[in-house]
N, C-alpha and C positions, 0 to 999 in steps of 0.2 A: 549349520553347514561347515563344521570344522574341517571335514575332509576336503571340501572345495578350497578353503583357504590354505590347507596343507599342501594341496597340489601346486599352487603357485609358488610356495616357499621352496619346493623341491627343485624348481627350474634353475635357480642360481647355483645350487649344489651340483646338479648334473652338468651345468655349463662349466663349472670349475673342474669337474672330473675330466671332461673331454679336453679342456685346455691343458690340464696336467699331463694327460696321455700324449698330446701333441708335443709338449715341451720336452718330455722324456725321449720321445721319438727323435727329435732333432739332435739331441746329444748322442743318442745311439747311432744315428746316421753318420755323424762326424767321426765317431770312434770306428765304425765298421768300414766306411767308404772313403775316408780322407786319404788322398795320396800326396798330400803336402802338409806342411806344418800349420796347425790351427791353434792359436794361442787362446788363453782364457778370455781375453778381450774380444777376439774374433767370435768365440762361441756366444758370448753375451750379445754381440751385435747380431748374430744369426737369430738368436731367440727374440731380440727386441724388434727387428725388422720383420720377422715372420709372424709376430703376435697378432696383428690385425687379420691375417689370412687364417691363422688358427682359430681366431674368434669367429670368423665367418663360417668355417667348417663346423665348429661346435654349434653355431646357430642353425645350420642346416640339419644337424642331427637332432636338435631340439624342436624343430618346426612341427613335426607331427604330434609329439606330446603336448606342445603348447596349444595347438588347435583343438586337440581332443579335450584338454582342460577347459578351453573356452566354451566348447559345445556343452560340456557337463555343467559348467557354471550357469549358462543361459537356461538350460533345462531346469536346474534347481531353482533359479530365480522365478521361473514360470510356474513353480509348484509341483514339478514332476520329480519324483524320487525313485531311483532304481531299487529293485529288490536286492536282498543280500546276494542271491545267486548271480544276478546280473553284475553286481559290483565286483564279485569275485572273478567273474569271467573277464571283466574289464581289466582287473589287475593282472590276470594271466596273460591277456593280450599285450598289455604294456610291458610285462616282463619279457615276453617273446620279442617285442620290438627292441628292447634294450640289448638282448642277446644278438639280434641281427645287426644293430648299429655298432656294437662292439666288434663283431666279426668283420664288418665292412671296413671299419677304421684300422683294425689291427692287420688285416690282410693287405690293405693298401700300403701301410707302413712297411711291413716286412717284404712285400713284393718290390717296393721301391728300393729298399736296401739290397735285395738280392739281385735286381736287374741293373742298378746304376753302374756298378763296376764294369759291366759288359756293354751297356748302351751309352753311358755318358750323359744321359739327360733324365729328367724326372719322369715318374710314372705318368703315362697319358693313355689315350684311347688306342694307341698303337697295339697294345696287348690284345685288343679284341680281334685283330687280324689273325691271331693264332689260337683263339679259344676253341676252334673246331678241330685243331690238331695239336693238343698239348704234348703228345709224345714226341712229335717232331721239334717242338719248341724247346724241349729240355733234353734232346737227344745227346747233346754234348756236355751236359751238366752231370757231375758225379751224383750217384744215387744217394750217398750219405748227405750231400749238400741239400738235396730236395727233402729228404726225410727230416733233417734238422729243422728246416723252416716249417714244415708241416706240423711237427710236434710243438715248436715254439708258437705257431699261430694258434693252435688249439689251446695251449696253456694260457697264453696272454689274453685270448678271447674270453676264456672262462673267468679269469681274475677280474678283467675289466667289467664283464657283464654282471658278476656277483656284486661288485661295488655299486654299479648303477641300480641293480634291483634292490639292494639294501637301502639306497637313498629313496627309491620309489615307495618302499614299504615302511619307511620310517613314520612314526606317529607324532603328532603335534599336541602339546599341552596335555599329554597323558590320555588323550581320547583316542580310542581305536579308530582306524581309518574308516570303518563301516558304520560308526555310530551316527545316529541321527537324533540324539536326545535334545541337542540344542537347535535342530533344524525345524523349528516350529513353522508351520505354514502361515501363521498369522504374524510372523516377525515383521518389523517395520520395513517398508520398501527400500529404504537406504541400506539396510543391512543385507537385503537380498541382492541388491545391485552392486555393492562394493566388490564382491569377488568377480563379477562380470567385468567391471571397469579395470580391475587389476589384471585379468587375463587379456583384455584388449590391449592394455598398455604393454604387457609382456610380449604379445604377438607383434605389435608395432615395433618395439625395440629390437626384437630378433630380426625383423625384416630389414631394419636399418643396418644392423651388424652384418647381415648376409650380403647386402649390396656394397658394404665397405664405407658407409657414411652417407651423407646427404648431398655430396657434390655431384656434378654432372656425370662423371665416370663411375663405373661400378668396379667392384673388386675383380682383379685379374692377376694372373701369375706374375706380371711385371711389378706389381706393388711391393713384392718382397725383395726385389733386386736393390742392392745398395753398394756393391763393391765392384772393383775391376777384376776381382778374382772370381772366376765362374763357379768354382766349387762352393764358395761361401753363399753366392746367390742361390744356387741349387739347394743348399742345405736349409736355407730360410723358407723355401717353398713347401707348403703343405702338400703331401703326395695325393691325398684324397681330393683336395680341392683341384689340384692339377689334373687329375683324372676326370673329375666331373666337368670342369671347364672345357676340356678337349672333346667331350662326347659329341658336340655339335660339329666337330671338324674331323670326325672319324671316317670319312668316306674312303673307299678304296679308289684313290685318285687315278690309278692306272686303268680303271674301267670307265672313266668319264671322258666324254667328248671324243669317241672313236669315230673317225671319218674315213680312214684308209689304213692299209697295212702299216705296221710300225716301221718296217725298214724304209718304206717310201717316205713316211713323215720325217724320219730322222735324216734321211738323205737330203730332203729339201731344206731342213733347218741348218744343216751343216754348211750349205752354200750361202745361207743368209747371214749367219753369225760366225764368220771365220775366226779361228783362234789366232791371236797375234804371234808372230815368230819371236821366240825368246831372245834371239840375238839382237833384235831391234828394240828390246824393252829392258835392257840392263839398267839398273839403278846406278846413278852416279852420286855417291854420298858426299863427295868433296865439293860438288858444285853448289853455289848458294841457291836457295829456293825461297820464294816469297811466302809471306803469310797469306792465308786465304780467308776472306769473309764471304760466306755463302748465305744469302738472304732468300729464304723460301717464303714467297709472298702468297698468303692465303687467297686462293680463288681468282687471281688476276688473269683475265682472258685477253688475248691479243686484240680483240675488237674494242677494248677499252683504251687502247693506245693509239698513237699516230700511225703505227704500222698497220692496224686493222687486220681483218681476215675475211676475204671475199673469195668465193670459189669461182673458177673460170666458167664463162657462160657459153663458150663456143664448142662444147662437147656434149655427147649424148647423156641425158639424165633420165633415169627411170626409177620407179619405186613408190614408196609411201608418199602420197600427194602432199600431206602437211609438211613432212620433212623436206621434200623437194622444194616447195614454195619458200620455206624459211631459208633453205640453203641458197636458193637463187637470189633472194633479197640480200643475203649477206647481212652483216651488221657492224656498224661503227657508230660511235657517238658523233653528233654533229661537230663537237670539239673534243679533242683528246682529254681524258680524265687524268692523264699521267704526264704532265709537262716535265717533271724532273727526270723520270725514266726516259722520256723521249730525248731530253738534252744529253743524258749519258750515252744513249745509243748513237747520237750524232757525233760523239767524240771518241767512242770506244769501239767495241766489237758487238755487232747486233746480229743475232741468229733469227732469221725471219721465217724459217720453215720448221719450227719446233712444235711437236705435238705431245700433250700429256699422255701418260700411260694409262691413267684411270680417272676416276671421278670422286675419290675420297682422299682425305688428308693422310690417313695411315698408309694407303697404298702409294700415294704420290711421294711421300717422304722416303719410303723404302726404295722406290724406284730411283730416286735421285741419289741417295746415299749408298745403296748397294748395287746400283746398275742392273736392276732386275725388272723384268716385265711384270705386269699385273694379271690377276685372274678375274674372270667375270663374276664368280660367286663366292670367292674365298679371300680372306685377308691374311696374307702371309705374316704380317707383323703380329697378329694375334696367336700364331702358332709358335709358341716360345721355343720349343725344342729345335724347330727348323730355322726360325729367324736368327737365333744366336749363332748359327754356323755360316751365315751368309758372308761373302766378302763385303767390305765397306771402305769408303773413303777414309773414315776415321782410323780404322785398323792399319790400312796401308800407309797413311801419312804418319801415324804414330810410330810405326816401325822405321820410317824414314827420318825420325827425329823431331816430329811435330808434337806440340801440346794440342789436345783436342777438347773442345768445349761445345756444348749445345745449350741454347737458351730459348725459352718459350714462356710466354706470359700466362699460359693456361695450365690445365691439369695434365701433367706429364704422364699420369697413370692411365690416361684414356687409351684404349685399344692396345695395351701392353707396350706403349711407346718407351717408357723408361727402361723396361726390361730389354727391349731390342737395342736401345742406344748403349746401355752399359755393357751389353754382351758383345757388341760389335766395335768396341774400341774407343768410345768416348770416356775420357778420364773424369770429366765433371759434367753435371747436368743441372741447369738452373731452371726453375719453374715457378708457378704462382706462389707457392708457399715460402719461397725464398725472398719474396718482397714483403714490405710492411703491409699491415692491414688496410691502410688507406689506399695503397696502390692496387691491392687485390680487388678492389671494388670500382675501378675506373672503367670496366667494361663487363658485359654480360658473362664473357668467358674467362675473365681474370684481369690481367694487367694490360692496359692499352699500349699501343705500339710506341708512343713517344717515350714512355717510361722504359720499355724494353730496350729501345735504341740508346737511351742514356746509359743503361747497364752495359750494352755492347761497347759503347765508346770508352767507358771506364776500363772494361776488360781488355780491350785492344791496346790502350795507351798505358796500361799499368807496366811498371818495370818488370822485366823478365830476366832470369839468371843467364849469365853467359856460360854456354856449355862447351863450345869448341871454337876453332879458328874462324868459323863463319859469323861469330858474334852472337847476337841474341837468338834464342831458340824460336823457330817459326811457329805459328799458331794456325790451326784450323778452327775457325769460329763459325758455327752455324746458328742462324737465328730464324725461328719460325714465327711469323706474324699472326695476329688473330683479329685485328680490328675490322678487317674487310670480310668478316663472316657475319651471317645473320645473328642478331637482329640489326647489324650495321650501326652499332652505337659507338660514337666517338665523343671525346670530351667536348663540352659545349664551346669552349674558347677556341677550339680548332675547327669548328664547323664552317662550311661554306654557306654563308647566309643568303646568297642569291640563288640557291638551288634547293628545291624541296625533295629531290630524289635522294633518299637515304643511302642507297647503294652507291650512287655516284659520289656522294659526299664521303662515304667510308673509304673508297678506293683513292679518292683525291687526298684524303687525310694521310693514309699510309704512304702514298707517293711523296707527299710533302715531308714526312718524317725521314724517308729514305734520302731525299735530297739534302735535308739538313745534316744528317749523319755523314754523308759523303763530303759535304763542304767542310765540316769540322775536321774530318780525317785528312783532307787534302792540305790542311794547315799544319800537320804534324810531320815529324821526321819519318814516321811509319809509312807514309804514303808511297814513297819511292819503291818500297819493297812489299807492297800490298796489292793483291788481286781481289777485286770485289766482283762477285757473281750474283746476279739477281734473276730469279725465275720463280714461277708459281708452282704450287703443288697440283693444281688442276684448274679447269675453267670454271665458269659460273653460268647459271641459267638466268637470262635477262632478256626482256622484251621478246624479240623473234626467236631467240635461242632458248626454248622451253623444254626441249627433249634432249637427253644425252645421246640419243641415236643420231642427232644432228652432227655431222662431221665438224661443223664450225665450233662446237663446244670444246673440242680438244686443242684448238689453236691457242698457244700460249707464247708470250714473249720471253726472250732471254737476252741479257745484256752483260758484257764483261767490261769492267773499267778498272782504274787504279794505275799507279805508276809502274807496277810490275808488268804491265802489258808489253813493254819494250824488251823484256827478258824472254818472251815466249815465241815459239816458232809456229806461225800459222801457215806454213807451207807456201803454196802458190799465191796465197792471199797476202802474205807479208813476210819480209825478210827481217829478222831481228837485228836491231842496231847495237853497235858496241858503244855504249854510253860511258864515257870515262870522266867527263867534267862534272863535278858536283854542282856547279853553278849553271849548267845548261838549263834552259827554260823548259817548262812543260810542253810548250808548243813545239820546240825542236825535238824533244824526246818522242812526241807522238806524231811526228811528221808523216808517218805511214798510216795514220788513222784518220778518219774512221774506216772500219772494215765491215762490210755487209756479207754475211755468209748465208746463202740461200739454199744450202743442201738440206734435203729432207732429213730430219733426225728426231728420235724419240727422247723423252725425258731421261730414260735409262742410259742413253749414250753419253750423258755428261761425265760419268765416272771415267770411262776409258779415254774420252777426249781430253779431260783435264789432266789425268795422270800422264798421258803421253806428252802433254805440253810441259809437265814438270819432270820429264825424263824418268818416270817411275814405271815399273811393270804393272800390267793390268790383265794378264792372261787368265787370272782366276775369275774375272768378271765376264762370264761366258755369255751373258745376254746384253752386254754393253759393247758398242763399237766406237772406235776412234774415227769420227766422221771426216777428219782432215787427212786421214792416211790413204795411201795408194790401195790398200786392201778393201776400202769401202766402195765396192762396185755395185752392190745391190742396194740401191737407195730407196728405202721405204720406211714407213712408220706403222706401228701396231699399237692400238689402244683398245682397252677392254671397258665395257659398260656392263650394267646388270644383265648377265646371261647373253652377252653378245660381244662382237668385236668390230673394229673399224680398221681396214688396211688401206693405206694410201701409198701409191708409187707413181712413177712417171707417167703411167697410162691412165691413172684416175683413182677413184675411191670406191670401195665396197664396204657397205655397212651390213653385217650379217647378224640375224637374230637366231640364236641357238634353239630357242623354244619353237619358233615357227619353222626352223630348218630351211630358211630361205633368206636371200638378201632383201632388205627393206629400203635400200638406197644404192643406186649405181650411178657413177659419174665417170665418163672417160671414153677413150677410144677402144677399150677392150672390156666391154661390159658382160662377158660371158662367165667363165669359171676360173680363170687363172688366179686372180686376186683372192677369190673365195677359197680356192684349193690351198693357196699359200697360207692364208690366215688360219684355216682349219689345221694345217700341218703344225704351225706354231702353237696353236692351242693344245693340240694333242700331245706334242712333245713336252710342253711346259707342265702338263699334268703327269706325264710319265716321270719326269724328273722329280716332281713333287712327291709322287708315290714311291719313288726309289730312295728318297732321302729318309731312310729308316735304318735302325741298327742292323737289320739283316741284309741290307742292300748296299752297304758302304764298302 
């Protein structure tokens, strides 16, 4: 069976060929598309960081030949030998496949280089929107430009395909590929099974390379991101992989969730999300601004805290009986799981009517940082071309003179998180692989929260350069926790020994670590100019709250603390003090606290509310509202679950199922169609904007 053994030896050569093509393509992309200086070091970094994605692309192209080789090896081991004519037909089919693979890769590379100067993002499934009208798509492109790329595609496809076919037709050990002289049917079993084992190993290895390794996350576009310079990140991304990965997100968004005429939907939304007046949002660069520590707490629901979350019982409730009963019961632990958070709420600012925008971390993080609402069936963070253009707290604060850092103990490549963070203004990102090997195994998902917070403390208290008359440069430090995520594993020494509830234990552990971090920071000079914000990414299913359609699921707590609270204007809730004596006690400084803010607000409203307190503009955060401003007159929250939404306002709550096209839960004095109509308008306009965020609609 030399031809069987030869097949498996050709796979590494083909793999190297596809990798070489991808590497050359990267350099060509830089030469053709760069509109900024790219040094040799930059080019090497582009190649190095893009190599895993190129390898995944090569593995995809080799998947079919590898599986075909495995089938052939199994058949040969079973004693079946194809006739020469069938073997020649197989070689012809394989040659045809190599031509097709070469054509797909080359066309993707050239299309990416041709479109990037016009679109500004990597090739993705957006091109499919114009495949039925190519004449319109290229109407403004010179004919010589199109002809050049067509000729180049044909020539490069031919060269690449010939190289691949030559590798496939190569002979091993001087034996013709069709020879069966050594393929004796009476060969020892181990000799017959060795090629099978080799092909199985090859297929398994290719599968690992395709998914990007054996970690929890799979390969995604964000894996290649490494720089604050968008062009270098884009250059590192493999265009064919970018296209394939976006196929599942290629819906015509402007055709989804149509419930009313577009004009009517947009008119409703304009009254719900008013644009701030620019005159009231002028940045004041000379005024001192505090550093901000934003802790995004994995899955901490309001009903785990002393605040609790119970719906009012004196109003009309109809709908799904299971949801109604669970909502009526409400849910709080007999004793709060979060004594540290409760203590901070009792001395700082507590927002009691906050609702999460969604039910997943990728959507919650994006809602918090970009002030954007969530979608029922789509993750905006995974849409690299769109996510990178979103406004963000990091970008706005960076432009205002802040350093920006994001820290997470888990896999930062999950759901394109790293790509989103780096493309929206974070200068540095710390994740599991930045910690030592011992730390990376302290939790199922990576680094436990106690180690993460130790890193945060070191980062915040490290010396920073003096950049202007304000003294030290302020810092936006975002920390995403993970210990309160399934399987709820925490270090044994930090477990609550008198409780067998693993979830309760996990949330109590993270609460304890937050309290410890705050106490340590309070003892440093940083504290007087530090604002600490603690809020979750979403709620959690627990006990009576087992359905995300249950409106209690979206209740989450938010607490602001830190010495910098005295610098912030909370409007009618608080008049900022003029603190001049450095020796004034914390008690005197916080004389106007605690503050309880019971206005309905969404997670996405944090961006505008925070930036307004820092006297920075936020008019580009079109889905975010300053809930302490006079313009916040339509007080409501909008949350999305899997193909449905929940809308809460002063009249009650509507939970609407898009699949069933009806409400599954109604609570309030107005249980007919007003809230439903409002929610459907928001849903429709959100998809309109998502659909219009393309190169032809900007």
